[in-house]
ROVEXBA-128425 format. One line per 8 residues: number of its first residue (from 1); their letters; for each residue x, y, z of N, C-alpha, C. Coordinates in pm, whole numbers. Example, Ala and Ser with C-alpha at 12.3 -4.5 7.8 and 13.67 -1.06 7.14 Angstrom:
1) as) 1319,-569,780,1230,-450,780,1320,-330,780 ~ 1285,-225,708,1367,-106,714,1290,3,787 $
***
This chain:
1) mtpssppd) -3765,-1146,6588,-3649,-1050,6634,-3631,-1058,6774 ~ -3506,-1103,6813,-3472,-1115,6958,-3447,-977,7018 ~ -3461,-965,7147,-3437,-831,7210,-3293,-767,7170 ~ -3195,-857,7161,-3056,-811,7139,-3034,-773,6986 ~ -3129,-801,6892,-3105,-772,6761,-3123,-619,6724 ~ -3056,-570,6632,-3056,-424,6593,-3202,-387,6546 ~ -3244,-273,6569,-3380,-220,6535,-3383,-226,6377 ~ -3281,-219,6297,-3295,-214,6153,-3261,-352,6096 $
9) laqriasl) -3294,-457,6168,-3249,-591,6118,-3319,-628,5989 ~ -3449,-598,5975,-3530,-624,5855,-3462,-554,5739 ~ -3427,-430,5760,-3361,-347,5653,-3227,-416,5608 ~ -3147,-449,5715,-3025,-516,5676,-3039,-642,5593 ~ -3135,-721,5635,-3165,-849,5556,-3203,-815,5415 ~ -3295,-711,5396,-3352,-682,5266,-3238,-620,5179 ~ -3135,-567,5234,-3034,-500,5153,-2903,-569,5149 ~ -2903,-698,5190,-2781,-781,5172,-2731,-771,5031 $
17) pspperaf) -2597,-770,5009,-2536,-766,4881,-2556,-905,4816 ~ -2519,-912,4686,-2536,-1039,4613,-2441,-1136,4689 ~ -2491,-1259,4709,-2409,-1374,4767,-2295,-1419,4685 ~ -2199,-1470,4737,-2088,-1528,4662,-2138,-1647,4572 ~ -2062,-1674,4464,-2110,-1779,4377,-2103,-1919,4439 ~ -2010,-1932,4534,-1990,-2061,4615,-2025,-2047,4764 ~ -2091,-2129,4820,-2117,-2111,4960,-2004,-2174,5041 ~ -2016,-2159,5177,-1917,-2205,5259,-1960,-2315,5356 $
25) asdnaaga) -2048,-2398,5297,-2098,-2514,5368,-1999,-2622,5409 ~ -1936,-2668,5297,-1840,-2782,5313,-1757,-2794,5194 ~ -1639,-2856,5201,-1569,-2895,5079,-1621,-3010,5018 ~ -1722,-3083,5087,-1806,-3181,5011,-1889,-3129,4913 ~ -1925,-2996,4918,-2020,-2929,4835,-1948,-2895,4707 ~ -1828,-2882,4699,-1756,-2838,4585,-1768,-2938,4469 ~ -1760,-2886,4347,-1756,-2975,4231,-1631,-3049,4217 ~ -1618,-3128,4104,-1496,-3208,4082,-1393,-3115,4005 $
33) hpavidai) -1259,-3134,4025,-1166,-3061,3960,-1175,-3097,3809 ~ -1157,-2997,3727,-1155,-3026,3572,-1059,-3131,3535 ~ -950,-3149,3594,-854,-3253,3555,-916,-3402,3597 ~ -994,-3395,3696,-1061,-3526,3730,-1168,-3561,3629 ~ -1248,-3470,3590,-1349,-3485,3491,-1283,-3538,3357 ~ -1177,-3469,3327,-1102,-3514,3193,-1053,-3646,3208 ~ -1005,-3687,3328,-954,-3819,3345,-1059,-3920,3338 ~ -1177,-3891,3385,-1291,-3988,3378,-1325,-4006,3227 $
41) vaantgha) -1331,-3905,3165,-1369,-3908,3014,-1257,-3985,2940 ~ -1137,-3967,2971,-1033,-4037,2895,-1030,-4179,2929 ~ -1071,-4219,3063,-1081,-4356,3096,-1193,-4427,3035 ~ -1297,-4356,2988,-1423,-4415,2934,-1404,-4454,2791 ~ -1298,-4528,2761,-1280,-4581,2631,-1255,-4728,2625 ~ -1338,-4801,2545,-1331,-4936,2525,-1355,-5005,2663 ~ -1304,-5146,2663,-1332,-5218,2780,-1197,-5230,2862 ~ -1218,-5251,2989,-1114,-5284,3077,-1162,-5382,3178 $
49) laygadpw) -1067,-5477,3216,-1103,-5578,3320,-1153,-5519,3448 ~ -1238,-5573,3515,-1308,-5512,3637,-1224,-5545,3760 ~ -1265,-5482,3873,-1214,-5503,4007,-1064,-5471,4016 ~ -1013,-5386,3938,-881,-5336,3956,-777,-5400,3869 ~ -817,-5480,3793,-728,-5549,3686,-712,-5464,3565 ~ -671,-5343,3578,-668,-5237,3475,-546,-5159,3484 ~ -510,-5093,3373,-386,-5008,3387,-395,-4882,3475 ~ -515,-4824,3491,-539,-4714,3580,-504,-4737,3730 $
57) taefegrc) -553,-4851,3774,-546,-4894,3907,-396,-4933,3935 ~ -342,-4994,3838,-193,-5028,3851,-105,-4893,3855 ~ -143,-4799,3787,-72,-4666,3793,-100,-4609,3936 ~ -222,-4616,3968,-251,-4554,4107,-167,-4626,4218 ~ -156,-4751,4212,-79,-4834,4320,74,-4781,4301 ~ 121,-4765,4187,258,-4719,4168,278,-4575,4221 ~ 189,-4494,4196,192,-4355,4254,189,-4353,4405 ~ 117,-4437,4462,101,-4441,4611,243,-4487,4669 $
65) adlfgrpv) 296,-4587,4601,437,-4628,4647,534,-4509,4635 ~ 522,-4438,4526,614,-4315,4518,583,-4214,4616 ~ 448,-4186,4644,397,-4089,4735,463,-4112,4874 ~ 452,-4224,4923,489,-4261,5061,633,-4314,5062 ~ 704,-4325,4962,846,-4359,4953,877,-4502,4974 ~ 775,-4594,4962,796,-4742,4992,675,-4816,4942 ~ 687,-4942,4914,568,-5024,4872,460,-5012,4979 ~ 327,-5000,4938,218,-4986,5037,107,-5069,4967 $
73) gaylvwng) 14,-5102,5063,-110,-5155,5005,-204,-5042,4971 ~ -260,-5040,4851,-344,-4928,4808,-470,-4975,4759 ~ -587,-4952,4830,-708,-5006,4805,-814,-4899,4773 ~ -861,-4883,4656,-964,-4788,4623,-1086,-4832,4673 ~ -1168,-4733,4728,-1312,-4758,4773,-1402,-4642,4745 ~ -1529,-4665,4780,-1630,-4563,4736,-1634,-4437,4814 ~ -1629,-4447,4947,-1649,-4330,5029,-1571,-4339,5154 ~ -1580,-4227,5234,-1506,-4209,5359,-1548,-4303,5471 $
81) tganvmal) -1677,-4325,5485,-1714,-4413,5585,-1671,-4549,5560 ~ -1688,-4596,5435,-1645,-4728,5397,-1491,-4746,5417 ~ -1419,-4643,5375,-1279,-4643,5390,-1239,-4673,5552 ~ -1305,-4597,5634,-1278,-4614,5777,-1321,-4762,5828 ~ -1431,-4807,5781,-1478,-4935,5826,-1391,-5032,5772 ~ -1345,-5023,5655,-1250,-5127,5598,-1117,-5122,5672 ~ -1059,-5008,5686,-924,-5001,5750,-932,-5053,5891 ~ -1040,-5026,5972,-1050,-5061,6110,-1073,-5218,6114 $
89) asalgpad) -1152,-5269,6015,-1182,-5413,6007,-1051,-5487,5992 ~ -952,-5424,5915,-833,-5494,5889,-743,-5510,6003 ~ -775,-5439,6113,-682,-5439,6230,-756,-5490,6359 ~ -890,-5521,6350,-954,-5562,6474,-976,-5713,6484 ~ -970,-5755,6608,-1007,-5898,6632,-1124,-5906,6721 ~ -1168,-6025,6765,-1277,-6043,6850,-1249,-5974,6986 ~ -1348,-5906,7041,-1349,-5837,7160,-1260,-5712,7167 ~ -1210,-5664,7047,-1128,-5552,7043,-1213,-5421,7042 $
97) cvvctews) -1149,-5313,7071,-1216,-5187,7051,-1129,-5081,6996 ~ -1186,-4966,6953,-1119,-4864,6891,-1123,-4743,6973 ~ -1002,-4682,7000,-988,-4564,7080,-987,-4446,6986 ~ -1066,-4339,7021,-1078,-4226,6934,-1119,-4117,7022 ~ -1133,-3987,6972,-1181,-3875,7043,-1331,-3865,7031 ~ -1399,-3794,7131,-1537,-3779,7127,-1582,-3704,7006 ~ -1491,-3633,6939,-1526,-3562,6808,-1516,-3632,6690 ~ -1453,-3758,6690,-1413,-3830,6571,-1544,-3866,6483 $
105) hiavdeag) -1506,-3861,6350,-1615,-3883,6251,-1673,-4033,6275 ~ -1589,-4123,6304,-1638,-4262,6321,-1734,-4274,6446 ~ -1715,-4179,6541,-1807,-4186,6657,-1935,-4087,6645 ~ -1923,-3988,6565,-2029,-3900,6562,-2106,-3899,6436 ~ -2046,-3913,6322,-2103,-3876,6196,-2114,-4004,6091 ~ -2109,-4125,6143,-2115,-4236,6058,-2229,-4332,6097 ~ -2335,-4267,6160,-2456,-4347,6191,-2432,-4473,6253 ~ -2330,-4484,6335,-2298,-4606,6407,-2231,-4713,6318 $
113) aperilga) -2208,-4687,6193,-2152,-4787,6103,-2031,-4871,6154 ~ -1931,-4803,6216,-1817,-4879,6267,-1858,-4991,6375 ~ -1947,-4948,6458,-1989,-5036,6559,-2084,-5148,6509 ~ -2182,-5109,6430,-2273,-5192,6370,-2202,-5303,6277 ~ -2127,-5253,6186,-2066,-5337,6087,-1954,-5417,6132 ~ -1872,-5354,6216,-1750,-5422,6273,-1784,-5512,6397 ~ -1893,-5477,6461,-1924,-5547,6589,-1824,-5523,6685 ~ -1759,-5393,6688,-1658,-5356,6782,-1696,-5233,6856 $
121) kllplpsa) -1665,-5214,6973,-1690,-5094,7054,-1602,-4988,7017 ~ -1645,-4864,7012,-1569,-4737,7007,-1557,-4690,7140 ~ -1430,-4639,7177,-1407,-4592,7313,-1372,-4442,7285 ~ -1467,-4348,7285,-1441,-4214,7259,-1383,-4137,7386 ~ -1270,-4064,7365,-1213,-4000,7485,-1237,-3851,7469 ~ -1247,-3777,7586,-1260,-3632,7574,-1139,-3561,7522 ~ -1156,-3448,7452,-1043,-3374,7395,-1100,-3233,7361 ~ -1039,-3129,7420,-1083,-2993,7380,-1049,-2952,7238 $
129) daklvpeq) -945,-3016,7191,-904,-2962,7052,-910,-3087,6949 ~ -986,-3187,6992,-1009,-3308,6898,-885,-3394,6873 ~ -786,-3371,6961,-652,-3449,6946,-638,-3532,7070 ~ -587,-3661,7043,-547,-3742,7158,-402,-3703,7192 ~ -374,-3743,7324,-236,-3736,7362,-193,-3871,7420 ~ -68,-3903,7430,-20,-4028,7472,-63,-4069,7612 ~ -78,-3973,7702,-118,-3998,7834,-256,-4067,7844 ~ -345,-4026,7741,-481,-4076,7744,-477,-4236,7704 $
137) lealahlq) -378,-4271,7617,-359,-4412,7588,-310,-4483,7707 ~ -213,-4428,7768,-150,-4499,7887,-254,-4524,7997 ~ -346,-4426,8007,-446,-4451,8112,-544,-4569,8088 ~ -537,-4619,7967,-620,-4742,7934,-547,-4871,7957 ~ -430,-4871,8010,-357,-4987,8038,-426,-5081,8120 ~ -507,-5029,8226,-571,-5116,8320,-678,-5205,8254 ~ -711,-5167,8129,-815,-5251,8063,-751,-5380,7999 ~ -627,-5372,7965,-557,-5468,7880,-550,-5604,7961 $
145) gvehhaqp) -584,-5715,7901,-582,-5841,7964,-691,-5876,8052 ~ -780,-5787,8081,-889,-5805,8165,-1003,-5857,8084 ~ -1060,-5981,8101,-1159,-6036,8021,-1288,-5970,8027 ~ -1318,-5877,8120,-1442,-5816,8130,-1451,-5686,8040 ~ -1345,-5653,7994,-1330,-5524,7912,-1300,-5548,7766 ~ -1360,-5476,7674,-1314,-5475,7539,-1175,-5427,7533 ~ -1092,-5488,7459,-952,-5460,7451,-912,-5353,7356 ~ -841,-5257,7399,-797,-5142,7313,-691,-5195,7213 $
153) avvsltqc) -741,-5194,7081,-662,-5258,6982,-615,-5162,6869 ~ -695,-5058,6851,-670,-4964,6735,-688,-4817,6793 ~ -594,-4736,6756,-606,-4592,6793,-641,-4526,6659 ~ -752,-4453,6655,-793,-4389,6535,-782,-4236,6549 ~ -695,-4186,6478,-671,-4030,6475,-724,-3970,6353 ~ -774,-3851,6365,-825,-3772,6248,-731,-3661,6211 ~ -704,-3655,6084,-600,-3556,6032,-645,-3499,5896 ~ -692,-3374,5895,-724,-3281,6007,-832,-3335,6084 $
161) telgtvys) -836,-3269,6210,-948,-3317,6311,-1080,-3254,6261 ~ -1180,-3299,6341,-1317,-3238,6307,-1328,-3095,6362 ~ -1235,-3050,6441,-1232,-2901,6483,-1135,-2824,6406 ~ -1085,-2884,6295,-997,-2811,6210,-849,-2804,6264 ~ -820,-2873,6370,-682,-2874,6416,-603,-2978,6340 ~ -465,-2963,6348,-371,-3058,6279,-277,-3111,6384 ~ -259,-3239,6381,-152,-3306,6460,-16,-3262,6392 ~ 86,-3232,6471,220,-3222,6419,277,-3361,6400 $
169) adeiaalc) 385,-3369,6323,447,-3506,6297,501,-3558,6438 ~ 546,-3476,6522,604,-3521,6654,480,-3574,6735 ~ 365,-3510,6729,249,-3551,6803,203,-3695,6766 ~ 203,-3710,6629,155,-3847,6579,264,-3939,6613 ~ 395,-3913,6603,498,-4012,6635,492,-4059,6777 ~ 456,-3956,6870,451,-3977,7009,338,-4083,7035 ~ 219,-4058,6975,111,-4139,6992,130,-4296,6937 ~ 204,-4287,6812,230,-4428,6755,320,-4506,6847 $
177) atahrmgm) 426,-4436,6901,515,-4503,6993,449,-4562,7099 ~ 353,-4480,7170,283,-4541,7295,182,-4653,7247 ~ 111,-4628,7137,24,-4729,7096,90,-4857,7069 ~ 206,-4855,6991,276,-4970,6958,338,-5038,7081 ~ 384,-4959,7175,437,-5014,7294,332,-5094,7381 ~ 201,-5057,7363,90,-5115,7430,27,-5227,7347 ~ 84,-5244,7230,26,-5353,7144,-92,-5309,7055 ~ -106,-5186,7026,-214,-5131,6953,-159,-5082,6817 $
185) vvhldgar) -244,-5070,6719,-201,-5020,6582,-268,-4877,6570 ~ -220,-4801,6473,-269,-4666,6459,-331,-4645,6320 ~ -455,-4599,6323,-526,-4571,6198,-542,-4413,6179 ~ -517,-4367,6068,-534,-4215,6049,-650,-4194,5952 ~ -750,-4142,6008,-873,-4094,5923,-829,-3961,5846 ~ -801,-3985,5722,-745,-3865,5651,-841,-3824,5539 ~ -974,-3797,5578,-1052,-3739,5483,-999,-3603,5428 ~ -931,-3532,5513,-875,-3411,5471,-717,-3411,5491 $
193) lanacaal) -668,-3528,5446,-522,-3552,5465,-446,-3449,5386 ~ -491,-3414,5267,-427,-3325,5181,-412,-3178,5252 ~ -523,-3142,5320,-518,-3016,5389,-421,-3018,5504 ~ -418,-3117,5567,-316,-3137,5682,-175,-3131,5622 ~ -149,-3201,5513,-19,-3202,5446,21,-3065,5409 ~ -82,-2989,5340,-45,-2857,5308,-16,-2767,5426 ~ -81,-2784,5536,-60,-2706,5654,82,-2738,5715 ~ 129,-2859,5693,258,-2907,5757,376,-2894,5663 $
201) ggtrqalr) 369,-2821,5555,469,-2788,5467,442,-2808,5319 ~ 338,-2892,5298,289,-2902,5148,388,-2977,5062 ~ 454,-3072,5110,552,-3158,5031,521,-3300,5058 ~ 582,-3391,4974,560,-3534,4998,639,-3565,5122 ~ 744,-3502,5148,814,-3538,5266,750,-3504,5391 ~ 662,-3388,5389,570,-3353,5497,481,-3462,5523 ~ 414,-3521,5408,320,-3625,5426,384,-3743,5496 ~ 503,-3784,5453,578,-3900,5511,607,-3879,5652 $
209) sftvdagv) 631,-3750,5694,683,-3722,5826,571,-3760,5925 ~ 439,-3748,5902,336,-3769,5995,266,-3892,5957 ~ 312,-3983,5859,241,-4106,5827,351,-4215,5840 ~ 422,-4250,5737,517,-4364,5747,628,-4334,5846 ~ 680,-4219,5843,796,-4194,5934,748,-4195,6082 ~ 630,-4156,6102,572,-4148,6237,533,-4282,6300 ~ 506,-4375,6206,460,-4506,6259,322,-4541,6232 ~ 240,-4458,6160,108,-4492,6130,98,-4631,6049 $
217) dlisfggt) -12,-4696,6083,-33,-4840,6027,-111,-4835,5912 ~ -233,-4768,5919,-331,-4760,5826,-381,-4614,5793 ~ -428,-4580,5677,-465,-4447,5641,-595,-4460,5558 ~ -691,-4387,5598,-802,-4354,5509,-774,-4232,5426 ~ -740,-4249,5310,-692,-4144,5222,-807,-4073,5139 ~ -835,-3949,5187,-950,-3877,5130,-930,-3820,4992 ~ -1028,-3836,4902,-1023,-3765,4776,-1144,-3682,4747 ~ -1257,-3716,4793,-1378,-3644,4759,-1377,-3504,4807 $
225) kngllgge) -1331,-3474,4924,-1319,-3347,4969,-1218,-3260,4902 ~ -1130,-3312,4822,-1021,-3242,4765,-1026,-3247,4608 ~ -1145,-3261,4553,-1161,-3247,4400,-1202,-3369,4321 ~ -1220,-3485,4393,-1267,-3593,4318,-1413,-3595,4311 ~ -1465,-3654,4195,-1598,-3663,4184,-1654,-3757,4290 ~ -1581,-3866,4334,-1623,-3948,4436,-1515,-4057,4437 ~ -1460,-4086,4563,-1371,-4189,4572,-1270,-4165,4686 ~ -1228,-4268,4757,-1133,-4258,4873,-1041,-4384,4854 $
233) avivlnpa) -948,-4393,4940,-852,-4506,4943,-815,-4546,5072 ~ -791,-4675,5097,-728,-4727,5218,-583,-4761,5184 ~ -496,-4689,5261,-346,-4726,5242,-304,-4797,5358 ~ -245,-4920,5334,-197,-5007,5434,-48,-4986,5439 ~ 8,-4924,5543,152,-4905,5557,217,-5023,5631 ~ 146,-5088,5717,192,-5203,5794,162,-5332,5721 ~ 256,-5389,5663,234,-5513,5583,170,-5631,5657 ~ 178,-5634,5786,118,-5731,5866,-32,-5724,5860 $
241) lgrrakfi) -87,-5607,5824,-231,-5576,5826,-295,-5599,5686 ~ -199,-5626,5589,-260,-5620,5462,-311,-5752,5403 ~ -287,-5864,5486,-324,-6006,5431,-466,-6009,5402 ~ -556,-5960,5476,-700,-5972,5472,-765,-5855,5400 ~ -694,-5747,5367,-747,-5622,5326,-835,-5638,5206 ~ -789,-5708,5098,-869,-5712,4989,-994,-5797,5001 ~ -1007,-5889,5094,-1123,-5966,5116,-1215,-5872,5193 ~ -1160,-5797,5289,-1245,-5720,5372,-1317,-5607,5283 $
249) rkmvnqlp) -1236,-5550,5192,-1298,-5455,5104,-1420,-5501,5037 ~ -1419,-5626,4992,-1534,-5684,4931,-1641,-5710,5025 ~ -1603,-5759,5143,-1706,-5783,5251,-1784,-5667,5284 ~ -1725,-5553,5312,-1788,-5432,5347,-1838,-5338,5236 ~ -1870,-5410,5118,-1930,-5353,5010,-1848,-5218,4958 ~ -1724,-5237,4943,-1634,-5108,4910,-1546,-5146,4786 ~ -1575,-5257,4714,-1499,-5296,4604,-1566,-5240,4477 ~ -1505,-5143,4414,-1572,-5089,4288,-1542,-5193,4174 $
257) skmrfvaa) -1653,-5226,4096,-1625,-5314,3983,-1547,-5238,3874 ~ -1592,-5129,3836,-1530,-5044,3727,-1429,-4942,3800 ~ -1324,-5012,3858,-1237,-4936,3944,-1153,-4841,3867 ~ -1142,-4854,3728,-1061,-4759,3660,-1101,-4622,3673 ~ -1237,-4602,3704,-1275,-4456,3701,-1250,-4399,3833 ~ -1236,-4470,3941,-1194,-4421,4068,-1040,-4385,4062 ~ -977,-4486,4006,-821,-4474,3994,-788,-4359,3909 ~ -857,-4338,3793,-826,-4228,3703,-838,-4086,3768 $
265) qfnalleg) -935,-4083,3863,-957,-3955,3932,-828,-3929,4028 ~ -792,-4024,4103,-682,-4013,4193,-551,-3986,4113 ~ -533,-4049,4008,-423,-4032,3917,-409,-3883,3873 ~ -526,-3833,3835,-537,-3689,3792,-484,-3594,3899 ~ -524,-3614,4021,-479,-3528,4131,-343,-3548,4181 ~ -300,-3670,4173,-165,-3700,4215,-55,-3650,4111 ~ -102,-3644,3979,-5,-3592,3880,26,-3451,3904 ~ 157,-3421,3923,201,-3285,3949,164,-3230,4083 $
273) dvwlanaa) 121,-3319,4175,72,-3280,4303,-34,-3181,4309 ~ -125,-3205,4210,-252,-3110,4208,-327,-3134,4334 ~ -329,-3241,4408,-396,-3260,4528,-343,-3170,4637 ~ -211,-3137,4639,-155,-3048,4734,-189,-2908,4706 ~ -177,-2875,4570,-213,-2738,4534,-361,-2705,4573 ~ -447,-2803,4551,-596,-2781,4581,-604,-2754,4732 ~ -535,-2828,4811,-553,-2819,4961,-497,-2687,5011 ~ -376,-2654,4956,-309,-2524,4986,-395,-2412,4969 $
281) hanamata) -457,-2415,4848,-554,-2301,4812,-674,-2299,4908 ~ -733,-2408,4938,-848,-2411,5029,-797,-2356,5173 ~ -686,-2402,5211,-630,-2349,5344,-609,-2197,5340 ~ -559,-2149,5225,-543,-2008,5227,-661,-1927,5216 ~ -766,-1973,5146,-900,-1913,5149,-956,-1914,5287 ~ -938,-2005,5369,-990,-2017,5504,-911,-1904,5583 ~ -789,-1890,5565,-718,-1791,5636,-759,-1639,5606 ~ -788,-1627,5472,-835,-1497,5435,-974,-1466,5497 $
289) lydgvagl) -1050,-1572,5498,-1185,-1554,5565,-1175,-1521,5708 ~ -1091,-1592,5776,-1070,-1561,5922,-1018,-1422,5935 ~ -922,-1371,5863,-863,-1242,5877,-966,-1143,5845 ~ -1064,-1171,5761,-1170,-1068,5729,-1270,-1058,5841 ~ -1285,-1150,5925,-1386,-1137,6029,-1316,-1119,6176 ~ -1197,-1142,6184,-1135,-1115,6310,-1144,-972,6351 ~ -1184,-939,6466,-1193,-791,6508,-1324,-729,6468 ~ -1418,-794,6406,-1552,-738,6377,-1630,-740,6516 $
297) dgvrvgap) -1703,-636,6540,-1779,-624,6660,-1892,-738,6655 ~ -1905,-811,6754,-2009,-916,6767,-1969,-1050,6712 ~ -1836,-1065,6646,-1793,-1184,6594,-1680,-1230,6679 ~ -1674,-1349,6729,-1569,-1397,6813,-1503,-1514,6740 ~ -1378,-1510,6715,-1307,-1615,6646,-1193,-1657,6754 ~ -1149,-1783,6733,-1047,-1841,6816,-911,-1814,6751 ~ -830,-1916,6761,-701,-1915,6687,-722,-1926,6537 ~ -621,-1873,6461,-628,-1877,6312,-648,-2018,6270 $
305) paansvfp) -704,-2044,6158,-737,-2180,6108,-597,-2253,6066 ~ -585,-2370,6108,-481,-2462,6072,-488,-2514,5931 ~ -615,-2537,5887,-650,-2581,5758,-758,-2507,5690 ~ -863,-2566,5652,-963,-2500,5565,-1101,-2485,5637 ~ -1102,-2464,5758,-1233,-2440,5840,-1210,-2330,5941 ~ -1326,-2263,5957,-1326,-2144,6048,-1459,-2169,6144 ~ -1435,-2150,6269,-1555,-2169,6358,-1588,-2043,6442 ~ -1650,-1950,6378,-1673,-1818,6445,-1793,-1839,6540 $
313) rlpdwaia) -1811,-1748,6632,-1931,-1719,6708,-1994,-1600,6667 ~ -2125,-1597,6617,-2191,-1479,6568,-2298,-1443,6650 ~ -2355,-1317,6644,-2476,-1277,6720,-2583,-1378,6676 ~ -2668,-1422,6769,-2777,-1525,6741,-2866,-1472,6633 ~ -2896,-1347,6643,-2995,-1295,6538,-2952,-1285,6390 ~ -2813,-1292,6382,-2749,-1279,6243,-2740,-1414,6176 ~ -2747,-1529,6250,-2708,-1659,6191,-2806,-1692,6083 ~ -2935,-1708,6125,-3043,-1752,6023,-3045,-1672,5895 $
321) plrewcff) -3048,-1534,5903,-3051,-1467,5773,-2916,-1473,5691 ~ -2807,-1484,5762,-2683,-1510,5680,-2688,-1645,5619 ~ -2731,-1750,5690,-2733,-1880,5636,-2835,-1887,5527 ~ -2943,-1822,5524,-3042,-1816,5413,-2988,-1745,5287 ~ -2896,-1640,5319,-2843,-1576,5218,-2723,-1650,5150 ~ -2646,-1723,5229,-2536,-1796,5172,-2517,-1914,5273 ~ -2545,-2033,5231,-2557,-2137,5321,-2429,-2183,5399 ~ -2439,-2212,5525,-2331,-2281,5605,-2400,-2352,5716 $
329) wdwdhsih) -2323,-2431,5785,-2383,-2523,5893,-2366,-2458,6027 ~ -2456,-2482,6125,-2438,-2455,6261,-2331,-2549,6310 ~ -2273,-2511,6422,-2182,-2604,6489,-2217,-2626,6632 ~ -2228,-2524,6710,-2275,-2543,6858,-2380,-2443,6888 ~ -2507,-2479,6883,-2612,-2395,6901,-2602,-2322,7042 ~ -2547,-2384,7137,-2551,-2319,7276,-2462,-2193,7282 ~ -2362,-2188,7197,-2282,-2065,7204,-2276,-1986,7068 ~ -2388,-2016,6986,-2401,-1951,6867,-2283,-1961,6772 $
337) qvrwmtaw) -2222,-2079,6759,-2105,-2108,6681,-2143,-2174,6557 ~ -2081,-2128,6443,-2113,-2190,6322,-1978,-2239,6258 ~ -1991,-2309,6139,-1866,-2358,6080,-1863,-2312,5927 ~ -1767,-2232,5889,-1745,-2206,5747,-1631,-2285,5699 ~ -1649,-2344,5580,-1549,-2422,5513,-1516,-2377,5376 ~ -1391,-2380,5342,-1346,-2342,5207,-1313,-2473,5140 ~ -1299,-2461,5000,-1268,-2580,4921,-1164,-2542,4815 ~ -1137,-2640,4732,-1036,-2624,4626,-1084,-2513,4530 $
345) dttaddvs) -1206,-2494,4511,-1266,-2404,4407,-1314,-2281,4469 ~ -1292,-2248,4598,-1321,-2127,4665,-1233,-2017,4606 ~ -1296,-1904,4564,-1211,-1799,4510,-1201,-1687,4606 ~ -1111,-1592,4574,-1093,-1467,4659,-1212,-1387,4638 ~ -1284,-1386,4519,-1407,-1313,4507,-1518,-1374,4604 ~ -1522,-1502,4613,-1624,-1570,4696,-1599,-1513,4840 ~ -1476,-1515,4881,-1434,-1473,5023,-1487,-1324,5042 ~ -1452,-1254,4944,-1481,-1101,4951,-1627,-1081,4956 $
353) aflagvrh) -1704,-1152,4881,-1846,-1126,4875,-1915,-1175,4998 ~ -1859,-1288,5056,-1918,-1339,5183,-1876,-1251,5302 ~ -1764,-1200,5302,-1726,-1097,5406,-1814,-973,5404 ~ -1841,-929,5281,-1923,-810,5258,-2055,-833,5330 ~ -2118,-964,5309,-2240,-985,5366,-2247,-986,5520 ~ -2136,-1056,5575,-2123,-1060,5715,-2111,-929,5781 ~ -2024,-839,5717,-2006,-705,5767,-2133,-635,5766 ~ -2209,-638,5652,-2331,-568,5634,-2440,-615,5752 $
361) mvc) -2430,-737,5793,-2523,-781,5899,-2483,-737,6034 ~ -2356,-752,6065,-2316,-739,6209,-2256,-604,6243 ~ -2224,-524,6146,-2147,-404,6170,-2248,-289,6175 $
***
């Protein structure tokens, strides 16, 4: 018990209410959507040719063309790190480097896979909100053409960002315009692409506004965090980058042999835009969570969440018992900041039960 903790802390811990059915650790912790499970079962009939020569994969490719409003390269892969590595490899040449933020998943949370596997330098830039701005790209112009420096070739943006912020369509368009003028291509790490789309209008036109219409060249299209059992996709919007994509997918160990099962999952979520409904619900639950703790004594929150994550600062003494009661991750130990994330299956009852526990501890 720290000096700042309340004298009845032990009693507060002992009398915590029942925890919610679902924790707030990550949307990665959520189960698969029932429609996804049904789709896998339905696809598990008879034989189908491997490596994408099946009707489910063809359907997925057609759905992606419809989703983005034009023909695209659509490549199913196993996971998010693999999607990022494959996408970046499709755009990098010798001595090239990838520009990203210091918060980016490729720089912080992929165990050095992009650098190790691609043999390419990452150039992380500082950002208070995990978003790049065009001026940061322009400041790299002095590196271009100088043989002593890795050459900025790809700009990797994360949408939603690792801090839960969301680029507007105009912000991405401005970055794409600058990057293209400088001879670079733009990759969008969209592990939570659906949540960003829901935050920006929740329509297919909203998706196009910050991807194809904005000038993005490549997308890592997330599925696992939005209700898939497991699977992601690389979407190639720039045809010039698609020539080697299918070979690179194999080379970086991301070619599923029984691809129909990954395709069937995506098809289930794209049907009727379940993927957007899932994301909109997760975002709404995060807003409810934020509203419930905003104003509580001892809890500090910043701006309302743009998507499905909340980053409150709690009394230090309350974090460990609350985490043991209902698990969540620390974010910044130095300022006692944690991260709460909602998912497609988070319920209003989960939020209410979690808020009851937080209030019980800190109030």
